[in-house]
C-alpha positions in Angstrom: 140.0 190.0 -76.1 139.4 191.4 -79.9 141.5 193.2 -81.5 140.4 196.7 -82.9 139.3 195.4 -86.0 137.9 192.4 -84.2 135.5 194.5 -82.1 134.2 196.7 -84.4 133.5 193.9 -86.6 131.4 191.8 -84.2 128.9 195.5 -82.6 128.3 196.2 -86.6 125.2 194.1 -86.2 124.5 196.1 -83.3 122.7 199.6 -84.1 124.8 202.4 -81.9 126.9 200.4 -79.8 130.6 201.2 -79.7 133.4 198.5 -79.9 134.6 199.6 -75.9 131.3 198.3 -75.3 133.1 194.6 -74.9 135.1 194.1 -71.7 137.7 191.2 -70.1 135.3 188.8 -68.7 137.9 186.2 -67.4 137.5 186.8 -63.5 134.0 185.2 -64.1 135.1 181.9 -64.6 136.2 182.3 -60.8 132.4 182.8 -59.7 130.5 179.8 -59.3 127.2 181.3 -59.7 128.4 182.5 -63.7 128.0 178.4 -64.1 124.9 177.5 -62.6 123.6 180.8 -65.0 125.1 178.7 -67.8 123.7 175.6 -67.5 120.3 176.9 -66.5 117.5 175.6 -68.4 119.7 173.3 -70.3 119.7 170.2 -68.4 117.2 167.9 -65.3 116.8 171.4 -62.9 117.4 168.7 -59.9 120.2 167.5 -61.3 121.3 171.4 -61.7 120.3 172.1 -58.4 122.8 169.6 -56.9 125.6 169.8 -58.8 125.6 174.3 -58.0 124.3 173.7 -54.2 120.6 175.0 -55.9 121.5 178.7 -54.0 122.8 181.0 -57.0 120.7 184.1 -57.8 121.0 183.6 -61.4 118.5 186.6 -62.1 120.4 189.1 -59.9 123.7 188.1 -61.9 121.9 188.5 -64.9 121.2 192.2 -64.1 124.9 192.7 -62.8 125.8 192.4 -65.9 123.4 194.4 -67.2 124.2 197.0 -64.6 127.9 196.8 -65.3 127.5 198.5 -69.1 130.3 195.8 -70.2 129.5 192.5 -72.7 131.7 190.4 -71.1 134.4 188.4 -73.3 135.0 184.9 -72.6 138.1 183.3 -73.8 138.5 179.7 -75.1 141.4 180.1 -77.3 143.3 182.9 -79.3 140.4 182.1 -82.2 137.3 181.1 -80.0 135.2 183.4 -77.6 131.8 183.8 -75.7 130.1 187.1 -75.9 127.4 187.8 -73.0 125.8 191.3 -74.7 122.7 192.7 -73.5 120.3 195.3 -75.2 116.9 197.0 -74.0 113.9 195.4 -73.3 115.8 192.3 -71.6 117.4 191.5 -74.7 120.9 189.7 -75.1 122.1 186.1 -75.4 125.3 184.7 -75.3 127.9 184.6 -78.8 129.8 182.0 -79.7 132.1 183.7 -82.3 135.4 183.0 -84.5 138.0 185.0 -84.7 140.1 185.9 -87.3 142.5 188.6 -88.7 139.7 191.5 -88.9 136.7 189.2 -88.8 134.4 188.3 -86.0 132.3 185.7 -87.0 128.9 184.3 -84.6 128.4 180.6 -85.4 126.1 179.6 -82.8 123.2 181.6 -80.4 121.6 181.1 -77.2 118.8 183.6 -77.2 115.8 184.3 -77.8 116.3 183.6 -81.5 119.4 181.6 -81.4 121.1 179.6 -83.4 124.2 176.5 -84.2 125.5 174.4 -83.2 128.4 175.1 -84.3 131.2 173.2 -83.5 131.8 169.7 -84.6 133.3 167.5 -81.5 136.7 167.3 -83.3 137.0 171.2 -83.3 135.5 171.2 -80.1 138.5 168.9 -78.9 140.9 171.1 -80.4 139.4 174.3 -79.2 138.3 173.2 -75.2 142.3 172.7 -73.7 141.0 173.1 -70.3 137.8 172.2 -68.3 137.0 175.8 -68.1 137.3 176.4 -71.6 135.5 173.2 -72.4 133.1 174.1 -70.2 132.9 177.5 -72.3 131.8 176.0 -75.3 130.3 173.7 -75.1 126.8 175.3 -75.8 128.0 175.4 -79.0 128.7 171.8 -79.9 126.5 169.7 -81.3 128.0 166.7 -82.8 126.1 163.0 -82.8 129.2 161.3 -84.0 130.8 162.4 -79.7 132.6 159.7 -78.4 131.5 157.7 -75.4 133.9 159.4 -73.8 133.0 162.6 -74.2 130.4 162.2 -71.3 133.3 161.3 -68.8 135.0 164.2 -70.0 132.4 167.0 -69.7 131.8 165.4 -66.0 135.0 165.7 -64.9 135.0 169.6 -66.3 131.8 170.5 -64.5 133.1 168.9 -61.2 135.7 171.5 -61.3 133.8 174.3 -61.0 130.6 172.8 -59.3 129.5 170.2 -56.0 132.5 167.5 -56.1 130.6 165.6 -54.2 127.5 165.2 -57.2 129.1 162.7 -59.3 125.9 161.2 -60.5 124.5 164.2 -61.1 127.7 165.5 -63.5 127.2 162.5 -65.6 123.7 163.1 -65.7 123.6 167.1 -67.0 127.4 165.6 -69.2 125.0 163.1 -71.0 122.1 165.3 -71.7 124.1 169.1 -72.6 126.1 165.8 -75.1 122.7 165.0 -76.5 122.7 166.0 -80.2 121.3 164.4 -83.3 122.8 166.6 -85.9 126.4 165.7 -88.0 129.4 167.3 -89.7 130.2 166.3 -93.5 132.7 168.0 -95.6 136.9 168.8 -94.9 139.1 170.7 -93.9 138.1 173.3 -96.7 134.4 173.6 -95.5 132.7 171.9 -92.8 128.7 171.9 -93.2 126.2 170.9 -90.5 123.0 169.1 -90.9 121.2 170.8 -88.2 118.1 172.5 -88.4 119.5 176.1 -87.2 122.8 176.0 -87.6 124.2 178.7 -89.6 127.4 176.2 -90.8 125.5 175.5 -94.1 124.8 177.4 -97.5 122.3 179.9 -96.4 123.3 180.5 -93.3 126.8 182.3 -93.7 128.3 183.1 -96.9 130.5 180.7 -98.8 133.8 182.9 -98.3 132.5 183.3 -94.6 132.3 179.3 -94.4 135.7 178.0 -95.9 137.5 180.8 -93.0 135.7 179.8 -90.4 136.1 176.1 -91.2 140.1 177.1 -91.6 140.5 178.6 -88.6 138.9 175.9 -86.1 141.1 173.3 -88.1 144.0 175.0 -86.7 145.8 172.5 -84.4 
């Protein structure tokens, strides 16, 4: 979970929302409907249906999250989390947030006005140390230089949370999820993305935030 300072820093962008709205969402990782909802619309619908048996009501799951009143925080590492937020008039989405002392900096988001990608392949590989962590972080990844082995890695992770018999579907979904034209330039001081909708570039985050994010994600 976030520290008090990180939670306060995160919610300050939402008018009148208290830090206490952030709740531990770790238990969602054990539910197949969570994974079906995460990848719904991100790849070929037939393959997604085959991978997750096609019988999950993802709209009902979204309603359940909203009715809970909390914004689940899904841990990926001690310095990177997904936050499922929601607001009035069906507003909401998924934020991918870098945690630093007293800071919570969103580097990718899936919503009506989403942005990203937020992670290079090297950063993703350092953060995603479990199959579940890999899959939670995957929507924040975008890197044309991901290695050929990435498809097999993601497919194997998908099979751990989906239908274990759907190997061909898992590989197909993995290829689609990994497809990205963007590249990263820089070093361990400042890493910059050339994606049109990325915030990890000048004019997206401040220079200080770009350095802070790069430093946090460069840690082993």
